[in-house]
Every structure is written in C-alpha cells, then in structure tokens.
TIKEFI-703985 format. One record per residue (C-alpha): y, x, z; residue in three letters; residue number from 1. Coordinates in nm, 2 decimals, always signed. Each point is the difference from the previous one (the first is absolute). Layout:
// residues N
<<Y,X,Z>,ALA,NUM>
...
// end
This chain:
// residues 330
<<+0.00,-0.02,+0.03>,MET,1>
<<+0.35,+0.17,-0.10>,GLY,2>
<<+0.26,-0.01,+0.21>,LEU,3>
<<+0.21,-0.27,+0.09>,SER,4>
<<+0.38,-0.06,-0.16>,LEU,5>
<<+0.16,+0.02,+0.36>,TYR,6>
<<-0.21,+0.35,+0.01>,ASN,7>
<<+0.17,+0.11,-0.27>,LYS,8>
<<+0.33,-0.10,+0.06>,PHE,9>
<<-0.03,+0.19,+0.33>,LEU,10>
<<-0.11,+0.31,-0.18>,GLY,11>
<<+0.30,-0.01,-0.21>,ASP,12>
<<+0.26,-0.05,+0.26>,LEU,13>
<<-0.12,+0.26,+0.24>,TYR,14>
<<-0.08,+0.23,-0.30>,GLY,15>
<<+0.33,+0.02,-0.09>,THR,16>
<<+0.13,+0.05,+0.38>,ALA,17>
<<-0.27,+0.28,+0.07>,ILE,18>
<<+0.08,+0.15,-0.36>,GLY,19>
<<+0.34,+0.01,+0.06>,ASP,20>
<<-0.01,+0.10,+0.37>,ALA,21>
<<-0.27,+0.30,-0.10>,MET,22>
<<+0.25,+0.12,-0.26>,GLY,23>
<<+0.30,+0.02,+0.21>,MET,24>
<<-0.02,+0.32,+0.13>,PRO,25>
<<-0.05,+0.22,-0.32>,THR,26>
<<+0.26,-0.22,-0.18>,THR,27>
<<+0.21,+0.24,-0.22>,PHE,28>
<<-0.20,+0.28,+0.09>,LEU,29>
<<-0.13,+0.22,-0.29>,SER,30>
<<-0.40,+0.00,-0.05>,ARG,31>
<<+0.02,+0.37,+0.15>,ASP,32>
<<+0.23,-0.13,+0.31>,GLU,33>
<<-0.27,-0.23,+0.11>,VAL,34>
<<-0.28,+0.23,-0.03>,LYS,35>
<<+0.21,+0.27,+0.16>,LYS,36>
<<+0.11,-0.23,+0.33>,ARG,37>
<<-0.31,-0.24,+0.00>,TYR,38>
<<-0.30,+0.19,-0.16>,GLY,39>
<<-0.14,-0.37,-0.13>,PHE,40>
<<+0.13,-0.33,+0.19>,VAL,41>
<<-0.26,-0.22,+0.13>,ARG,42>
<<+0.18,-0.21,+0.29>,SER,43>
<<+0.33,-0.15,+0.06>,PHE,44>
<<+0.27,+0.26,+0.04>,LEU,45>
<<+0.36,+0.00,+0.10>,GLY,46>
<<+0.26,+0.12,-0.26>,PRO,47>
<<+0.10,+0.40,-0.01>,PRO,48>
<<+0.34,-0.01,+0.20>,GLU,49>
<<+0.20,+0.09,-0.33>,ASP,50>
<<-0.11,-0.30,-0.14>,SER,51>
<<+0.28,-0.11,-0.22>,PRO,52>
<<-0.08,-0.36,+0.04>,VAL,53>
<<-0.25,-0.07,+0.30>,HIS,54>
<<+0.05,+0.24,+0.24>,ALA,55>
<<+0.05,-0.31,+0.27>,SER,56>
<<-0.33,-0.16,-0.06>,LEU,57>
<<-0.32,+0.06,+0.25>,LYS,58>
<<-0.32,+0.07,-0.14>,PRO,59>
<<-0.17,-0.33,-0.19>,GLY,60>
<<+0.30,-0.16,-0.09>,SER,61>
<<+0.05,-0.14,-0.32>,TYR,62>
<<+0.35,+0.04,-0.21>,THR,63>
<<+0.19,-0.26,-0.23>,ASP,64>
<<-0.26,+0.02,-0.25>,ASP,65>
<<-0.25,-0.25,+0.26>,THR,66>
<<+0.31,-0.15,+0.12>,GLU,67>
<<+0.14,-0.09,-0.35>,LEU,68>
<<-0.33,-0.14,-0.06>,THR,69>
<<-0.03,-0.22,+0.27>,PHE,70>
<<+0.33,-0.11,-0.09>,VAL,71>
<<-0.15,-0.14,-0.35>,LEU,72>
<<-0.28,-0.14,+0.17>,ALA,73>
<<+0.23,-0.19,+0.24>,GLU,74>
<<+0.21,-0.09,-0.33>,ALA,75>
<<-0.28,-0.16,-0.18>,ILE,76>
<<-0.12,-0.19,+0.30>,ILE,77>
<<+0.30,-0.14,+0.04>,LYS,78>
<<+0.04,-0.13,-0.33>,ALA,79>
<<-0.35,-0.05,-0.10>,LYS,80>
<<+0.09,+0.15,-0.31>,ARG,81>
<<+0.13,+0.38,-0.11>,VAL,82>
<<+0.38,-0.09,-0.02>,ASP,83>
<<+0.21,+0.29,-0.09>,PRO,84>
<<+0.33,-0.18,+0.23>,LYS,85>
<<-0.27,+0.00,+0.30>,ALA,86>
<<-0.07,+0.34,-0.05>,VAL,87>
<<+0.35,+0.12,-0.06>,ALA,88>
<<+0.07,-0.18,+0.35>,GLU,89>
<<-0.28,+0.16,+0.21>,GLY,90>
<<+0.09,+0.34,-0.10>,ILE,91>
<<+0.37,-0.06,+0.05>,VAL,92>
<<-0.11,-0.15,+0.36>,ARG,93>
<<-0.20,+0.31,+0.05>,TRP,94>
<<+0.23,+0.24,-0.09>,ALA,95>
<<+0.26,-0.18,+0.22>,ASP,96>
<<-0.25,+0.04,+0.29>,GLU,97>
<<-0.09,+0.33,-0.06>,LYS,98>
<<+0.37,+0.15,-0.06>,ARG,99>
<<-0.17,+0.11,-0.29>,ALA,100>
<<+0.28,+0.09,-0.21>,LEU,101>
<<+0.11,+0.20,+0.27>,GLU,102>
<<-0.29,+0.29,+0.00>,GLY,103>
<<-0.21,+0.12,-0.27>,SER,104>
<<-0.32,-0.19,+0.08>,ILE,105>
<<+0.02,-0.20,-0.35>,ILE,106>
<<-0.02,+0.14,-0.37>,GLY,107>
<<+0.32,+0.02,-0.26>,PRO,108>
<<-0.09,-0.30,-0.16>,SER,109>
<<-0.07,-0.24,+0.31>,THR,110>
<<+0.31,+0.12,+0.15>,ARG,111>
<<+0.21,-0.07,-0.34>,ARG,112>
<<-0.10,-0.31,-0.04>,ALA,113>
<<+0.02,-0.14,+0.38>,ILE,114>
<<+0.35,+0.13,-0.06>,ILE,115>
<<+0.06,-0.21,-0.31>,LEU,116>
<<-0.19,-0.30,+0.15>,LEU,117>
<<+0.24,-0.03,+0.33>,LYS,118>
<<+0.29,+0.03,-0.27>,LYS,119>
<<-0.13,-0.31,-0.14>,GLY,120>
<<-0.15,+0.13,-0.28>,GLU,121>
<<-0.24,-0.23,-0.20>,PRO,122>
<<-0.36,+0.10,+0.09>,VAL,123>
<<-0.06,+0.01,-0.38>,GLU,124>
<<+0.20,+0.30,-0.04>,ARG,125>
<<-0.01,+0.15,+0.35>,SER,126>
<<-0.31,+0.25,-0.09>,GLY,127>
<<+0.06,+0.05,-0.37>,ILE,128>
<<+0.09,+0.38,+0.10>,PHE,129>
<<-0.35,+0.00,+0.20>,GLY,130>
<<-0.26,+0.29,-0.13>,THR,131>
<<-0.15,+0.15,+0.33>,THR,132>
<<-0.31,-0.08,+0.16>,ASN,133>
<<+0.17,-0.29,+0.26>,GLY,134>
<<-0.13,-0.31,-0.18>,CYS,135>
<<-0.36,+0.18,-0.05>,ALA,136>
<<-0.06,+0.07,+0.35>,MET,137>
<<+0.07,-0.33,+0.10>,LYS,138>
<<-0.16,-0.21,-0.22>,ILE,139>
<<-0.38,-0.06,+0.09>,SER,140>
<<+0.06,-0.36,+0.18>,PRO,141>
<<+0.11,-0.12,-0.34>,VAL,142>
<<-0.36,+0.17,-0.10>,GLY,143>
<<-0.13,-0.22,+0.31>,LEU,144>
<<+0.15,-0.35,-0.07>,PHE,145>
<<-0.09,+0.04,-0.35>,ASP,146>
<<-0.37,+0.05,+0.00>,HIS,147>
<<-0.10,-0.27,-0.15>,ALA,148>
<<+0.24,-0.04,-0.26>,LYS,149>
<<+0.06,+0.14,-0.39>,SER,150>
<<+0.13,+0.35,-0.04>,PHE,151>
<<+0.30,-0.18,-0.21>,ASP,152>
<<+0.08,-0.20,+0.37>,GLU,153>
<<-0.05,+0.34,+0.14>,LEU,154>
<<+0.24,+0.18,-0.18>,PHE,155>
<<+0.26,-0.29,+0.01>,ARG,156>
<<-0.04,+0.01,+0.38>,ASP,157>
<<+0.03,+0.44,+0.00>,VAL,158>
<<+0.31,-0.07,-0.21>,VAL,159>
<<+0.16,-0.24,+0.24>,SER,160>
<<-0.07,+0.21,+0.30>,ALA,161>
<<+0.14,+0.32,-0.15>,CYS,162>
<<+0.28,-0.16,-0.11>,MET,163>
<<+0.26,+0.01,+0.25>,PRO,164>
<<-0.06,+0.41,+0.01>,THR,165>
<<-0.17,+0.14,-0.24>,HIS,166>
<<+0.03,-0.25,-0.32>,ASN,167>
<<-0.08,+0.30,-0.24>,THR,168>
<<-0.32,+0.04,-0.24>,ALA,169>
<<-0.12,+0.32,+0.18>,VAL,170>
<<+0.03,-0.14,+0.35>,ALA,171>
<<-0.17,-0.31,-0.11>,ILE,172>
<<-0.27,+0.13,-0.19>,SER,173>
<<-0.07,+0.23,+0.28>,GLY,174>
<<+0.00,-0.33,+0.24>,ALA,175>
<<-0.23,-0.18,-0.23>,VAL,176>
<<-0.24,+0.30,-0.01>,ALA,177>
<<-0.07,-0.05,+0.38>,VAL,178>
<<+0.04,-0.35,+0.02>,ALA,179>
<<-0.27,-0.01,-0.27>,ALA,180>
<<-0.20,+0.24,+0.18>,ALA,181>
<<-0.02,-0.24,+0.35>,VAL,182>
<<-0.03,-0.30,-0.16>,LYS,183>
<<-0.34,+0.17,-0.18>,LEU,184>
<<-0.10,+0.15,+0.32>,ALA,185>
<<+0.03,-0.35,+0.18>,VAL,186>
<<-0.20,-0.13,-0.22>,SER,187>
<<-0.31,+0.24,+0.03>,GLY,188>
<<+0.04,+0.21,-0.31>,HIS,189>
<<-0.13,+0.33,+0.01>,ASP,190>
<<+0.18,+0.32,-0.02>,VAL,191>
<<+0.00,+0.04,-0.34>,GLU,192>
<<+0.12,-0.35,-0.08>,GLU,193>
<<+0.26,+0.02,+0.24>,VAL,194>
<<+0.14,+0.34,-0.15>,VAL,195>
<<-0.07,-0.09,-0.34>,GLU,196>
<<+0.20,-0.35,+0.04>,GLY,197>
<<+0.27,+0.12,+0.17>,SER,198>
<<+0.04,+0.26,-0.29>,LEU,199>
<<+0.00,-0.28,-0.21>,GLU,200>
<<+0.23,-0.22,+0.15>,GLN,201>
<<+0.28,+0.28,+0.00>,ALA,202>
<<-0.06,+0.03,-0.35>,GLU,203>
<<+0.05,-0.36,-0.08>,ILE,204>
<<+0.31,-0.03,+0.23>,ALA,205>
<<+0.17,+0.28,-0.19>,GLU,206>
<<-0.09,-0.19,-0.33>,GLU,207>
<<+0.20,-0.29,+0.15>,ARG,208>
<<+0.28,+0.22,+0.13>,LEU,209>
<<+0.06,+0.29,-0.19>,GLY,210>
<<-0.08,+0.38,+0.00>,LYS,211>
<<-0.11,+0.17,+0.36>,SER,212>
<<-0.21,+0.27,+0.05>,PRO,213>
<<-0.23,-0.12,+0.31>,VAL,214>
<<-0.31,-0.10,-0.25>,SER,215>
<<-0.02,+0.34,-0.12>,GLU,216>
<<+0.06,+0.19,+0.30>,ARG,217>
<<-0.28,-0.23,+0.18>,ILE,218>
<<-0.23,+0.08,-0.28>,LYS,219>
<<+0.10,+0.40,+0.04>,GLN,220>
<<-0.04,-0.03,+0.40>,ALA,221>
<<-0.37,-0.18,-0.05>,LEU,222>
<<-0.08,+0.35,-0.19>,LYS,223>
<<+0.06,+0.21,+0.32>,LEU,224>
<<-0.26,-0.23,+0.20>,ALA,225>
<<-0.28,+0.16,-0.13>,SER,226>
<<+0.09,+0.35,+0.16>,ALA,227>
<<-0.32,+0.17,+0.20>,SER,228>
<<+0.16,-0.05,+0.33>,ASP,229>
<<+0.29,-0.19,+0.19>,ASP,230>
<<+0.21,+0.29,+0.07>,GLU,231>
<<+0.00,+0.11,-0.39>,MET,232>
<<+0.09,-0.35,-0.07>,PHE,233>
<<+0.30,-0.03,+0.24>,LEU,234>
<<+0.11,+0.30,-0.08>,ASP,235>
<<-0.04,-0.06,-0.39>,ARG,236>
<<+0.12,-0.39,+0.08>,LEU,237>
<<+0.31,+0.15,+0.19>,TYR,238>
<<+0.13,+0.28,-0.31>,ALA,239>
<<-0.03,-0.37,-0.25>,PHE,240>
<<+0.26,-0.15,+0.24>,LEU,241>
<<+0.33,+0.06,-0.23>,LYS,242>
<<+0.21,-0.01,+0.30>,ASP,243>
<<-0.19,-0.03,+0.35>,PRO,244>
<<+0.32,-0.09,+0.18>,PHE,245>
<<+0.17,-0.26,-0.25>,GLY,246>
<<-0.21,-0.29,+0.08>,ALA,247>
<<-0.06,-0.08,-0.33>,LEU,248>
<<-0.19,-0.29,-0.13>,THR,249>
<<-0.16,+0.20,-0.26>,GLU,250>
<<-0.19,+0.28,+0.30>,ASP,251>
<<-0.07,-0.21,+0.25>,ALA,252>
<<-0.18,-0.33,-0.18>,VAL,253>
<<-0.22,+0.26,-0.23>,PRO,254>
<<-0.03,+0.19,+0.35>,ALA,255>
<<-0.15,-0.26,+0.18>,ALA,256>
<<-0.23,-0.15,-0.25>,ILE,257>
<<-0.12,+0.36,-0.06>,SER,258>
<<-0.08,+0.01,+0.33>,ILE,259>
<<-0.18,-0.31,+0.03>,PHE,260>
<<-0.23,+0.09,-0.28>,ALA,261>
<<-0.08,+0.32,+0.13>,ARG,262>
<<-0.10,-0.15,+0.36>,SER,263>
<<-0.20,-0.24,-0.17>,ARG,264>
<<+0.14,-0.28,+0.22>,GLY,265>
<<-0.08,+0.19,+0.33>,ASP,266>
<<+0.33,-0.09,+0.22>,PHE,267>
<<-0.05,+0.28,+0.27>,ARG,268>
<<+0.00,+0.23,-0.29>,ARG,269>
<<+0.23,-0.16,-0.22>,ALA,270>
<<+0.26,-0.01,+0.23>,VAL,271>
<<-0.04,+0.40,+0.15>,LEU,272>
<<+0.05,+0.07,-0.38>,LEU,273>
<<+0.32,-0.15,-0.03>,ALA,274>
<<+0.12,+0.15,+0.35>,CYS,275>
<<-0.09,+0.32,-0.12>,ASN,276>
<<+0.16,+0.02,-0.35>,LEU,277>
<<+0.37,+0.03,+0.13>,GLY,278>
<<+0.29,-0.09,-0.16>,GLY,279>
<<+0.06,-0.39,-0.01>,ASP,280>
<<-0.32,+0.00,+0.25>,SER,281>
<<+0.12,-0.34,+0.19>,ASP,282>
<<+0.08,-0.21,-0.25>,THR,283>
<<-0.33,+0.15,-0.23>,ILE,284>
<<-0.19,-0.09,+0.32>,GLY,285>
<<+0.12,-0.31,+0.02>,ALA,286>
<<-0.12,-0.09,-0.35>,MET,287>
<<-0.32,+0.15,+0.02>,VAL,288>
<<-0.07,-0.19,+0.35>,GLY,289>
<<+0.10,-0.30,-0.14>,ALA,290>
<<-0.26,+0.02,-0.31>,ILE,291>
<<-0.30,+0.19,+0.20>,ALA,292>
<<+0.11,-0.25,+0.29>,GLY,293>
<<-0.06,-0.32,-0.23>,SER,294>
<<-0.32,+0.18,-0.15>,PHE,295>
<<-0.19,+0.09,+0.33>,ALA,296>
<<+0.16,-0.28,+0.23>,GLY,297>
<<+0.07,-0.02,+0.34>,TYR,298>
<<-0.33,+0.09,+0.11>,SER,299>
<<+0.00,+0.31,-0.20>,GLY,300>
<<+0.29,+0.17,+0.18>,ILE,301>
<<-0.03,+0.24,+0.30>,PRO,302>
<<+0.04,-0.23,+0.30>,SER,303>
<<+0.19,+0.27,+0.16>,GLU,304>
<<+0.28,+0.01,-0.26>,TRP,305>
<<+0.02,-0.38,+0.03>,ILE,306>
<<+0.04,+0.04,+0.39>,GLU,307>
<<+0.27,+0.27,-0.06>,GLU,308>
<<+0.17,-0.23,-0.23>,ILE,309>
<<+0.00,-0.32,+0.20>,ASP,310>
<<+0.15,+0.20,+0.33>,ARG,311>
<<+0.31,+0.04,-0.20>,GLY,312>
<<+0.07,-0.25,-0.26>,SER,313>
<<+0.25,-0.25,+0.09>,LYS,314>
<<-0.17,-0.21,-0.24>,THR,315>
<<-0.30,-0.24,+0.03>,ASP,316>
<<-0.20,+0.15,-0.29>,ILE,317>
<<-0.31,-0.26,+0.07>,LYS,318>
<<+0.23,-0.30,-0.01>,ARG,319>
<<+0.20,+0.15,-0.33>,LEU,320>
<<-0.33,+0.03,-0.18>,ALA,321>
<<-0.12,-0.37,+0.12>,GLU,322>
<<+0.35,-0.16,-0.10>,GLU,323>
<<+0.01,+0.21,-0.37>,LEU,324>
<<-0.40,-0.10,-0.01>,LEU,325>
<<+0.11,-0.40,+0.05>,ASN,326>
<<+0.31,-0.02,-0.25>,VAL,327>
<<-0.21,+0.18,-0.27>,SER,328>
<<-0.27,-0.27,+0.03>,ARG,329>
<<+0.29,-0.28,-0.05>,VAL,330>
// end
C-alpha cells in the first residue's frame, strides 16, 4: 500500500523546512569553505559568526525560504485557489511582521516587489523584474494543491503564485520544474518519472513564456548525477553553478533536480547532498527537501530531524498540511 496523501503533504512541508535549516549554515560558503569548516555536514548546525545573512539564527532554524513557502500555503488555504492578490497580501504582511525590508533576509527580487506592492503597484506588474530563485524556493504548495489536476492547471497556478514577485520566464519556468516534480512525487511516480516530468514541464513553460535557460541547465546538471562518488558529484555540481552567490533560478533549480536524481529519492541523502554543496544551499536545500519529502513522505524523514524542526517552528506544520490537503480536494 502506498503512502497516504497526508503523509506526502507532511513530507513536503517538513522536507522544505529541514532542507532549508540544514543548508542554512553553509549558505554562501564556497564548496571548499564548506569542506574546510565542516568536513561533511550531517546534522543541524549554527551559522558561522561571519554569516552575512544568518548569523543570529540557532541550529535547526529555517529561513525565509520556508517562511514564504508557508505564506503561500496559507494564501492558498484562505482563497481556496492560487490567487495572486492573496499571495501578494500574504507576502507583504509577512514582510511587515518580520521587518524584512530593514535587513538582508530576503532576496533582491522579492525586496523590489514588496517595495512596489507597498507603493500600490498592481500585482500584474510588481514582479516583472524578478528573475532569481525566490519563486521556485516557495512553490511546492502549488504542486501539492494541484496534485490531482492537469499540468495546464499547474502551469496557470504557478504563474499566479510567481506573479507578485517573480513574473518572468526564467523564474516561472524554474518554479514549474519544482512544482511539477512535487506533483509527480506526491502522486506516486518513480524517480525517473519525477525527473523527466519536471524537465518536460519546464520545456513546455519555456515554449509558452519565451526563452529561458532553465530546461537546458537541468539537462546539463543531470549529466553530473552519474559521478562515481558523492564528493565528486558535489565538486562538479558546484563548478556547474554560474554564480553560486547570485541566487539564480538557472543554478538552483537544476542543482535541486540533479541532487534528487542522484539520491534516488532517499530523503536523508538528498538533504545532506544539498547542504554540503555550498552556494545558495538553504534555498537549494528547501527545494530538494520539498521534492524528496513529497517522494519519501513524512514516514521517510528521520524522526529526530522532524523533532528538531518542531522545537523551533512557529507554524503548526501538521495543521498547515491538513488544511492544504483539504482545500486541494474542494
């Protein structure tokens, strides 16, 4: 008997938080710096004292990647659909509560969009400059919500979710790839089908939206997944990144898909690969955790990792998963 949908939804949301929190201390370190400072990360650690973004966080803390994933999930629950205005309202409310514009916790595209939204810019235009990975990082609730719907409906909902902050071909294509992977993983497809479907839907998105490097970069990253050992794989994947510190969609999404393929859906292995990569490792970790968590389910995640997240989370993740599952059935 397969895993229940609730188990899969829980796996996605906890997976996002775990991948994010595990990748938090290595964020914006180079691959060599990760190896020099930590050897190989195998558990939740605190950030380096000189971290430009996460210095104040404790071990096991997740970041804006997970918080904005939960904001998107709450917006879907509230509207019972993916409504760009509800998504925008949720993001602005979160930014105000976190005083996000006063610090460095959010990426450049999200920051610019929030400023425009607060000035009254229509949601259709607030995200037209957003090219970074800030939509792909939080998109997994759309894959969950649309798990039983068509890929055409998934595409439309990803566009709606990205619109307020990342309304560009590259950002949406990357988000479609992640959302499609989650949808397929939740639906019980095997690793090859999840990977192939993710790539196919990114290609279709690019046909609809215009030129984007995402699908070709996914193909390139997948070729690296056959490396003879994990250390070689991570070294080659880091070298593949065009700008490890640039939060690029065309870096983070292909890396996440490649890591999932390399791990064969094993949640622990997938997350450990992501957090030892370096670069934008909390975001890559969040995406990998979402896909691998959707695939393995809650029951496939180490219980001690779940307990660590529950100790520090201000969100009732079990309640969120249940409510998102309920509205997906309406």
